[in-house]
N, C-alpha and C positions, 0 to 999 in steps of 0.2 A: 804254610799260614798254622798259625798256632791255634789250637784248641782252647776252649773256655777255660778248661782246667791249668792250661798252661800259659795264661796270660801275663805278659809282663806286670809285675807289681805296680801298682798304682798310687799316688798321693791324691786324696780325694779333697777338693775344695767346697765347699756346700754353705749354701744360704738359702731360707727360704719363710715361709708364713710363719708369724707368731699364732698362739692361740686365739681365736676369734674372743673379742669383747661380748658379754652377755646381751644378746639379741642381735647380733651383727647381721646385716642382710644386704646383698647376698651373702650367704656362708662362704669362708675363704677356707678355714679348718677349724671345726668345730670339734669340741673336747671329746665326743664321742667318737671321733675316728681316730685318735690315738693307736689304739691296739692294731688296726689296720696300716697305719704310717709306719709306726715300729716294725712290722714285719716286712713291709715294702723294703724300708731302710736297711734292714739287716740282709735281706736279699740280695741289695743292690751292692753294698761294700763286701760280701762274698764273691758275687760273680764277677765285681772288677778287681779281685785279688788286691784289695787295699792293705797298705800297709800304715798309710797315717790317715788322718783325718785333721782338716783345718777349717776351724768354723768359728762363729761369736757362741753365745751361751743364751740366748733368748728363750723364753718359753715356748714351747711347740717344736719346729724343725730341729733348730739346734741342739737343745738339749737330749731329745730323743734319739738323735743321731750320734751324739756323745756318749749315751748310755749304752747304746749299740757298739759303738767302737771299743768300749771299755769291756764290754762282755766278750768282744770276740780278741782281745788283747793288743789292738791297734794302739799306736803312738797318737795321743790327741792332743792338738796344740789350739788353745782360744784365743781369739783376738777379741778385745773389748774396745770399743770406740772412748769411754772415760773409766773412771776407777770402779771396781766391782761394786762398791757400795752403792753409786749412784747407779749403774747399770741393772744391779738387782731391783731398785726401787722403780725402775721407769720400763723394764723390758722383761722381768722376771713374775714378780709378784701381783701385777697389776690386772692380771688376766685370771680366768677361772682353772683352777688345777691347783695342786700341792708341789710348786715347782723350786720353792726357796731352798728346802733341803738338798734338792737333787743340784742345784746351781753351787751352793756352799761347797757340796763334796768334791764337785768337778773341778772347780776354780781351786780348792784347795790342792788336789792333786797334780792339777796342771803347774800350780806355782811351785810344788815340791819337785819336780822334773825340770824345771825351766823353760815349759812349755805354755806359760801365762803372757801373752801380748800387751800390754794395756798401752793404747796411744795417747799421749802427751799432746795437747794443744790442737786437737781435732777439729774443735769447734762444737757449736751445738747441733742439735737436731738432725736434718738432713744429712749437712755437712759432714757430721760426726759419723754416720751410718755408710756414708760413701767411701770416707775415709777408711773404714773397719772393712768393707767389701776388696777394697784395693789392697788393704795390707793382708787380707785372706788369699787372694790370689798370688802377691808376692811371697808370702811364707810359703803357700804350696809351690811354688816354682823353686824356690830355695830348698825346701824339703828333697824334692824331685831329682836336684843336683847334688845332693849330698850321696856320699858313699862311690863305690866303683862301678856298681850294676844299674843299668838305665830304669828308670821309672817312667810310666806313662803319667800324663796330669789329667785329670777328670773333673770337670763342674757338676756338682749334682745340684739342680735347683728343685725345690719342694714346695710346691704351690699348687693352685687350682688350674693353671694354665693360662690366666689372663693378667695381664699388667693392668693396675688401677689407673685411674686418671691421675694426670700430674706425676708428683715425683714417686715412682715404685722403687725401693732398694732393690727388690728381689729381682726387677727387670734389670736393674743397675747392675748387678753383679753378674747375670747372665750376658749381659753386654760385656762386661770386662772379661770374663773367660774367654768367650769367642773372641774377642782381640788379642788375646794372649796365647791363643792356639789349643786350649784346653779341649778334650773331648766332652759334649755335654749329654748328660743323663737327667731325664726329669722324673720325679715320683709326685704322684698327685697325692692330694691331701683330701679329695673327695670320694 
């Protein structure tokens, strides 16, 4: 059995909560929890011997994880359900926090390395986000199979631990990861 320090490197697929809008009740990811979630994400990326991160780039879990992966020198593949400009307006700058410049920098870097995946014809709203979740899992599987050394596939779910009523994209991601055989890890936002 391998010790934690000798884990087979992992490709991490990640999805989770965006920042809460002002006045969200019950809270799912309040802005004041960013520092503690950042520490938790850095710890899990290190513990899992992550060599790559695949996720979207919404304000909250995605952008925090991408920043931590950047700090750790990991490959970062960003999957967007539609154009970066539209995504920035609808999923980045519409919530508390100064997320726009972080998004711009990370998307520019991913584009430069060929690690920006923008889905065409993914539909609107729920369909588009479901397509992005599937693409995140597919891209992580592809990266895990690249190269000669084996890589584990780990799905990290960043949330408060409960699916919302109706269509919950984070729960949908969790289901896709389980079906695809990913090891699951959960990071709490509260």
